[in-house]
C-alpha positions in Angstrom: 0.0 0.0 0.0 1.6 3.4 -1.0 2.6 5.7 1.8 0.4 8.8 2.1 2.9 11.7 2.2 0.2 13.9 3.7 -0.7 11.4 6.6 -0.3 12.6 10.2 3.0 11.7 11.7 5.1 12.7 14.8 6.7 16.0 14.0 9.0 18.3 15.9 9.1 22.0 15.0 11.9 24.0 16.6 14.0 27.1 16.3 11.2 29.6 15.8 8.4 31.2 17.8 5.2 29.3 18.7 2.2 31.4 19.4 0.6 29.6 22.4 -1.1 30.5 25.6 0.4 27.4 27.1 3.8 28.9 27.0 4.2 32.5 25.8 8.0 32.0 25.3 7.7 28.7 23.4 10.1 28.0 20.5 9.2 24.4 19.7 6.2 22.2 19.3 5.6 18.4 18.8 2.6 17.0 17.0 1.6 13.4 17.2 -0.9 12.3 14.5 -3.7 14.8 14.4 -3.0 16.3 17.8 -0.6 18.7 19.4 1.4 16.7 21.9 3.8 19.2 23.5 4.8 22.9 23.4 7.9 24.3 25.1 11.5 25.6 24.9 14.3 24.9 22.5 16.4 23.1 25.2 13.6 20.8 26.2 13.0 19.9 22.5 16.2 17.9 22.4 14.4 15.1 24.3 12.1 14.5 21.3 14.8 14.7 18.5 15.3 10.9 18.2 11.6 10.0 18.5 10.0 11.9 15.7 9.4 11.2 12.0 10.2 14.7 10.9 12.2 17.5 12.5 11.5 21.0 11.1 14.0 23.8 11.5 11.8 26.8 11.6 14.8 29.2 11.1 13.1 31.9 13.1 9.6 31.5 11.5 6.4 32.0 13.4 4.0 29.0 14.2 0.4 30.0 14.9 -3.0 28.4 14.9 -4.3 28.2 11.3 -6.9 30.6 10.3 -10.6 29.9 9.9 -12.5 32.0 7.2 -16.0 32.1 8.6 -17.8 33.1 5.4 -17.0 32.1 1.9 -18.5 30.9 -1.4 -16.1 28.3 -2.7 -17.3 27.8 -6.3 -17.7 31.5 -6.9 -14.3 32.2 -5.4 -12.7 29.5 -7.6 -14.4 31.0 -10.7 -13.0 34.4 -9.7 -9.5 33.0 -9.1 -9.4 31.1 -12.4 -11.7 33.3 -14.5 -12.6 36.9 -15.2 -12.1 39.2 -12.2 -12.9 42.9 -12.8 -12.0 44.1 -9.3 -9.2 46.3 -10.5 -10.8 47.4 -13.8 -9.9 51.1 -14.3 -13.1 52.1 -16.1 -16.0 50.8 -18.2 -13.9 50.6 -21.3 -11.2 48.6 -19.5 -13.9 46.2 -18.2 -15.4 45.6 -21.6 -11.9 45.0 -23.1 -11.3 42.4 -20.4 -14.6 40.7 -21.0 -14.0 40.6 -24.7 -10.5 39.2 -24.2 -11.7 36.6 -21.7 -14.5 35.4 -24.0 -12.0 35.1 -27.0 -9.5 33.1 -24.8 -12.2 30.6 -23.8 -14.0 29.5 -26.9 -14.9 26.1 -25.4 -16.8 27.5 -22.4 -20.5 27.3 -22.9 -21.0 29.5 -19.8 -18.9 32.6 -19.0 -18.5 33.9 -15.4 -17.0 37.1 -14.1 -17.0 39.0 -10.8 -15.9 42.2 -9.1 -17.1 45.2 -11.0 -18.0 48.3 -9.0 -19.3 51.1 -11.2 -19.0 53.6 -8.3 -15.2 53.5 -8.9 -15.5 54.2 -12.7 -15.7 57.7 -14.2 -18.8 56.6 -16.2 -20.5 55.6 -12.9 -22.5 52.9 -14.7 -22.0 49.1 -15.4 -21.9 47.6 -18.9 -25.3 47.6 -20.7 -26.7 44.3 -21.9 -26.0 45.3 -25.5 -22.4 46.0 -24.7 -22.1 42.6 -23.0 -23.7 40.8 -25.9 -21.2 42.3 -28.2 -18.2 41.6 -25.9 -19.0 37.9 -25.6 -20.3 37.3 -29.1 -23.8 36.3 -28.0 -22.7 33.7 -25.4 -24.2 33.4 -21.8 -22.4 35.7 -19.3 -23.0 36.1 -15.6 -21.1 39.1 -14.2 -21.6 39.9 -10.5 -21.1 43.2 -8.8 -18.4 43.2 -6.1 -21.0 42.6 -3.3 -22.6 39.7 -5.3 -26.1 41.1 -4.6 -26.6 42.2 -8.2 -25.4 41.2 -11.6 -25.3 42.2 -15.2 -26.0 39.4 -17.7 -26.0 38.8 -21.4 -29.2 38.1 -23.4 -28.1 34.6 -24.0 -28.1 33.9 -20.2 -31.6 35.1 -19.9 -32.6 32.6 -22.5 -31.3 29.8 -20.2 -33.9 30.6 -17.6 -36.9 28.3 -17.9 -39.7 30.1 -19.9 -42.2 29.3 -17.2 -40.3 31.5 -14.7 -41.0 34.7 -16.6 -37.9 36.5 -15.3 -39.0 39.8 -16.8 -41.9 39.8 -14.4 -39.9 39.1 -11.2 -39.0 41.8 -8.6 -35.5 43.1 -9.3 -35.7 42.7 -13.1 -34.7 45.6 -15.4 -34.2 45.4 -19.1 -30.9 47.2 -19.1 -29.7 47.6 -15.5 -28.2 45.2 -12.9 -30.6 42.4 -11.8 -31.4 42.3 -8.1 -33.8 40.4 -5.8 -35.7 37.5 -7.2 -34.7 38.1 -10.8 -31.1 37.9 -9.8 -31.6 34.7 -7.8 -33.3 33.0 -10.7 -30.6 34.0 -13.2 -27.8 33.0 -10.8 -29.4 29.6 -10.5 -29.6 29.2 -14.3 -25.9 30.3 -14.6 -24.7 27.8 -12.0 -26.8 25.1 -13.5 -24.9 25.5 -16.7 -21.6 24.7 -15.0 -20.3 21.2 -15.8 -19.4 19.0 -12.8 -15.7 19.3 -14.0 -15.9 23.2 -14.0 -17.5 23.2 -10.6 -14.9 20.8 -9.0 -12.0 22.6 -10.7 -13.2 25.9 -9.2 -13.7 24.4 -5.8 -10.3 22.8 -5.9 -8.7 26.1 -6.8 -10.3 27.7 -3.8 -9.2 25.0 -1.4 -5.6 25.1 -2.6 -5.5 28.9 -2.5 -6.9 28.9 1.1 -4.2 26.4 2.1 -1.5 28.5 0.7 -2.6 31.4 2.9 -2.5 29.4 6.2 -6.3 28.8 6.3 -7.2 25.4 7.7 -11.0 25.8 7.9 -13.7 27.3 5.7 -17.3 28.0 6.4 -19.2 27.5 3.1 -22.4 29.6 3.1 -24.5 27.7 0.6 -28.2 27.7 -0.1 -30.9 27.3 -2.8 -30.7 30.9 -3.8 -26.8 31.0 -3.8 -25.3 27.8 -5.2 -27.4 24.6 -5.0 -27.4 21.2 -3.3 -25.0 19.6 -5.7 -22.6 22.4 -5.3 -22.5 22.0 -1.5 -22.4 18.2 -1.5 -19.7 18.2 -4.1 -17.6 20.7 -2.1 -17.9 18.7 1.1 -17.1 15.5 -0.7 -14.0 17.1 -2.4 -12.8 18.5 1.0 -13.2 15.0 2.5 -11.4 13.1 -0.2 -8.4 15.4 -1.0 -5.8 17.0 1.4 -6.8 20.6 2.1 -8.7 22.8 4.5 -11.7 21.3 6.2 -15.1 22.7 5.1 -18.0 23.4 7.4 -21.3 23.7 5.5 -24.2 26.0 6.2 -27.5 25.8 4.2 -29.5 29.0 4.0 -33.1 27.8 3.8 -35.9 28.8 6.2 -37.2 26.2 8.6 -40.7 26.4 9.9 -40.8 23.6 12.4 -38.3 21.3 14.1 -39.6 18.2 12.2 -40.1 19.7 8.8 -38.4 18.3 5.7 -35.9 21.2 5.5 -34.3 20.0 8.8 -33.8 16.6 7.3 -32.5 18.0 4.0 -29.9 20.1 5.9 -28.7 17.1 7.7 -28.6 14.9 4.6 -26.6 17.6 2.8 -24.0 17.5 5.6 -24.6 21.1 6.8 -24.4 21.9 10.5 -26.9 24.7 10.4 -29.7 26.5 8.6 -27.6 29.6 8.5 -25.2 31.7 6.4 -26.8 33.7 3.7 -30.4 33.3 4.6 -31.2 36.8 3.4 -33.0 39.3 5.7 -31.8 42.0 3.3 -29.3 42.7 0.6 -26.2 45.0 0.5 -25.4 48.6 0.8 -23.6 48.8 -2.6 -26.7 47.4 -4.4 -29.1 49.7 -2.4 -30.8 46.5 -1.1 -29.7 46.6 2.6 -32.8 47.3 4.7 -32.5 50.6 6.6 -34.6 52.4 9.2 -34.0 55.7 7.3 -33.7 56.2 3.6 -30.4 56.0 1.7 -28.6 59.3 1.3 -28.4 58.7 -2.5 -31.7 56.9 -3.2 -35.3 57.7 -2.2 -36.0 54.4 -0.4 -35.0 52.2 2.6 -33.8 49.1 0.7 -35.4 45.7 0.7 -36.6 43.2 3.4 -36.9 39.6 2.5 -38.1 38.1 5.8 -40.5 39.3 8.4 -39.9 39.3 12.1 -42.4 36.4 12.5 -40.6 34.4 9.8 -37.3 35.0 11.6 -38.7 34.0 14.9 -40.2 30.8 13.4 -36.8 29.9 11.9 -34.8 30.5 15.1 -37.4 28.6 17.1 -37.5 25.6 14.8 -33.7 25.5 14.6 -33.3 25.8 18.4 -35.8 22.9 18.9 -33.9 20.8 16.3 -30.5 21.5 17.8 -29.3 23.4 14.7 -27.6 26.7 14.3 -29.8 29.3 12.8 -28.3 32.3 11.0 -29.1 35.2 8.7 -27.5 37.6 6.4 -28.3 41.1 7.8 -26.5 44.3 7.0 -28.9 47.2 7.4 -30.0 48.5 10.8 -33.7 47.6 10.1 -32.7 44.0 9.1 -30.6 43.6 12.2 -33.4 44.9 14.4 -35.7 42.3 12.8 -33.3 39.5 13.6 -33.0 40.6 17.2 -36.8 40.9 17.6 -37.1 37.4 16.1 -34.5 36.0 18.5 -36.2 37.7 21.5 -39.5 36.2 20.5 -37.8 32.7 20.4 -36.3 33.4 23.8 -39.8 34.2 25.2 -41.1 30.9 23.8 -38.2 28.6 24.7 -36.1 30.5 27.2 -33.0 32.6 26.7 -30.6 29.8 27.8 -31.7 27.5 24.9 -31.3 30.3 22.4 -27.8 31.1 23.7 -26.8 27.4 23.7 -27.2 27.0 19.9 -24.9 29.9 19.0 -27.1 31.4 16.3 -25.2 33.6 13.8 -25.6 36.9 12.1 -23.5 37.4 9.0 -22.1 40.9 8.3 -24.0 42.8 11.0 -22.6 46.1 9.8 -25.2 48.7 11.0 -25.2 48.2 14.7 -26.2 50.5 17.6 -25.4 50.3 21.3 -28.8 48.8 21.8 -28.5 46.1 19.2 -24.9 45.3 20.3 -26.3 44.7 23.9 -29.0 42.5 22.4 -26.4 40.4 20.6 -24.6 39.9 23.9 -27.7 39.0 25.8 -29.0 36.5 23.2 -25.6 34.9 22.6 -25.6 35.8 18.9 -22.3 35.3 17.0 -21.2 38.2 14.8 -19.7 36.8 11.7 -17.8 39.8 10.3 -15.7 40.8 7.3 -13.2 43.6 8.1 -12.1 43.9 4.5 -15.5 45.5 3.8 -14.5 48.5 5.8 -11.1 48.6 4.2 -12.7 48.6 0.7 -15.7 50.8 1.3 -15.3 52.7 4.6 -13.9 56.1 5.2 -15.4 59.6 4.6 -15.1 59.2 0.8 -16.0 55.6 0.5 -19.0 53.8 -0.8 -20.6 53.6 2.6 -20.4 57.4 3.0 -22.0 57.8 -0.5 -24.9 55.5 0.4 -25.5 56.6 3.9 -23.9 60.0 4.5 -20.7 60.4 6.5 -22.3 60.4 9.9 -24.1 57.1 9.5 -21.2 55.6 7.7 -18.9 56.3 10.6 -21.1 54.0 12.8 -20.5 50.9 10.7 -18.7 47.8 11.8 -18.1 48.8 15.5 -15.7 46.0 16.4 -14.4 47.6 19.6 -17.9 48.0 21.0 -18.8 44.4 20.1 -15.7 43.1 21.9 -16.4 45.3 24.9 -19.9 44.0 25.2 -18.7 40.4 25.1 -20.2 39.5 21.7 -18.4 36.4 20.1 -16.7 37.4 16.9 -15.7 35.3 13.9 -13.9 36.9 11.0 -14.0 36.0 7.3 -13.9 37.4 3.8 -17.2 36.6 2.1 -14.9 35.6 -0.8 -15.2 36.5 -3.6 -16.8 39.7 -2.4 -13.4 40.4 -0.8 -10.4 38.1 -1.3 -9.2 35.4 0.9 -6.6 37.3 2.9 -6.4 36.4 6.6 -3.5 38.7 7.7 -5.1 41.5 5.6 -8.3 40.8 7.4 -6.6 41.1 10.8 -5.0 44.3 9.7 -8.3 45.8 8.5 -9.8 45.1 11.9 -6.9 46.6 13.8 -6.7 49.6 11.5 -10.4 50.3 10.9 -11.0 53.5 8.9 -12.9 54.8 11.9 -10.4 54.8 14.8 -12.8 54.2 17.6 -13.9 50.9 16.1 -10.4 49.4 16.0 -9.4 46.4 18.0 -5.9 45.0 18.9 -4.1 42.7 16.4 -4.3 40.0 19.1 -8.1 40.3 19.4 -8.6 40.3 15.7 -6.2 37.3 15.2 -8.1 35.4 17.9 -11.4 36.1 16.2 -10.0 34.8 12.9 -8.6 31.6 14.4 -10.3 30.4 17.6 -13.4 32.6 17.0 -14.2 30.9 13.7 -13.8 27.5 15.2 -16.1 28.3 18.1 -18.6 29.7 15.8 -18.9 26.2 14.3 -18.9 24.7 17.8 -15.3 23.6 17.8 -14.4 24.7 21.3 -11.2 22.6 21.5 -9.7 24.1 18.3 -8.1 27.3 17.0 -5.4 27.5 19.6 -2.0 25.8 20.0 -2.1 23.8 23.3 -1.4 20.2 24.1 -4.4 18.1 23.2 -5.8 20.5 20.6 -6.1 19.5 16.9 -2.9 19.9 15.0 -4.2 22.7 12.8 -1.4 25.2 12.4 0.5 27.4 9.9 4.1 28.5 9.7 4.8 32.1 8.6 7.8 34.0 7.5 7.5 37.5 9.0 9.3 40.5 10.4 9.6 41.5 14.1 6.9 40.4 16.5 5.2 43.0 18.5 2.1 43.5 20.8 -0.1 45.9 18.7 -2.9 47.9 20.1 -5.6 50.0 18.3 -4.4 53.4 19.7 -2.6 55.1 16.7 -0.7 57.3 19.2 1.0 54.2 20.6 0.8 51.6 17.9 3.4 49.1 19.3 4.2 48.0 22.8 7.6 46.4 23.1 7.4 42.7 24.0 8.8 42.7 27.5 9.4 39.0 28.5 8.1 39.8 32.0 4.7 40.5 30.6 4.1 37.0 29.3 2.3 38.4 26.3 3.3 36.7 23.0 3.8 39.0 20.0 2.4 38.8 16.5 3.6 40.4 13.2 3.7 44.1 12.9 0.6 44.8 10.7 1.0 48.6 10.5 -0.2 49.6 7.0 2.7 49.7 4.6 4.4 46.8 6.2 4.7 43.5 4.3 2.2 40.9 5.4 3.4 37.5 6.6 4.0 34.8 4.0 2.8 31.3 4.6 5.4 28.5 4.5 3.4 25.5 5.6 -0.2 24.8 6.5 -1.2 21.7 8.5 -4.7 20.4 9.0 -5.3 17.7 11.5 -1.6 16.8 11.3 -1.7 16.5 7.5 0.5 18.9 5.6 -1.7 20.5 2.9 0.6 23.3 1.8 4.4 23.3 2.0 7.2 25.5 0.8 9.4 25.3 3.8 12.4 24.3 1.8 12.2 26.8 -1.0 
């Protein structure tokens, strides 16, 4: 029987820095099989040298718990990694040129995918028209999502793939020559993904898993659902992650549950998902003017869109709590977040607050929070699944948030410091491909939030992106390097280690050995981010360039 080169073995890592609460001065670590066996000093490591299968000279590198990205879309991410990405398109003409070139370079693709356009960054301030897309792709089907994935421009040929009985032109969110939103977008997205071959889908998913591993990510929370990807997409991803070395994948299925015994509960379990959560949409996004607000947008005469009522939210949380499932919702606008809180409170009145807290129900994005809603998150035990790169991309006084909401409202968004102070559990992610997989960049974005009072320490952000993500999926023993924990770790090449706090007047504390506080890389903007040298999942090496 051939030897599995990825199989867990007994490994000694020494000669670096090990980020562990078990020993803040650790320079060595031993793993045995899928578990961390020992952490300690360089001198004590000599006792293991003759009893391991591999000894790794870290040469000063940093060993940390591997990251968990708490919100991704693996197939869409892979399509963006391997396909057409317009995130850095300079203007409309540049975008159209790239679309034309991509279509010409892929004559065998029946279905073309692209992602990342944001017309607010272009001087024309408009996306491509349908006629322009038809010309660019030569009459082929094209699905091209906006950066936030809550709207898309599509070619005429793609509309023809929608079953005629659906009558997409009559659905909410349809426009003959503007981005599709709401139900029209969901229907067209389903038709586009249905046109993917199984090989295209698995290739895209494999690209995502490999890229995540190369960044030091050991765990991914896939946010799937009937309006997002489809059952085959989720089961295929979970099967791929189980069969091939790479990050583990935790699946969430975004479908409303009405009672603990209904067929949706059984479908979720059959799919291999751990919760009826993720992108169960209460509202949309700020960029697409579909986030649901208490007050109108600053640049549009409406309050956005609500997809679920408070009663429906309460029924979903109640049914999930009774079934022992995590419930969860996508909620960005303040009105959407209020609806989730009111629904959770209604469940707490029915079943008791302790039962609600015990299930660790999740809210994805949770951007427009107030002191009152933050206090409610803490009281109800709701996990805030957050994406700091949103603020890096769209925050600030001149960013998209300020255009959509006005500067004063925009400055209240993503209040990480207040969430931590209130004791709300945080889990960080990317919502890739909305923003890229970039764990250290995510930690930096939280620590250097564009609104200074919302900043948190690098250490707090790192914990939320490692242990916080595992706890959000009920993995209480994971996400930290201590003996007995899963051997999920990453090795990074980086500069000096510091203790970094969110006060820009005193960015770095020196790491005094007497403090017992381990350091992390200096993530001050402008500094180079750490580079991953090895990623290990459950003792199996899934990415390795230690010897390059």
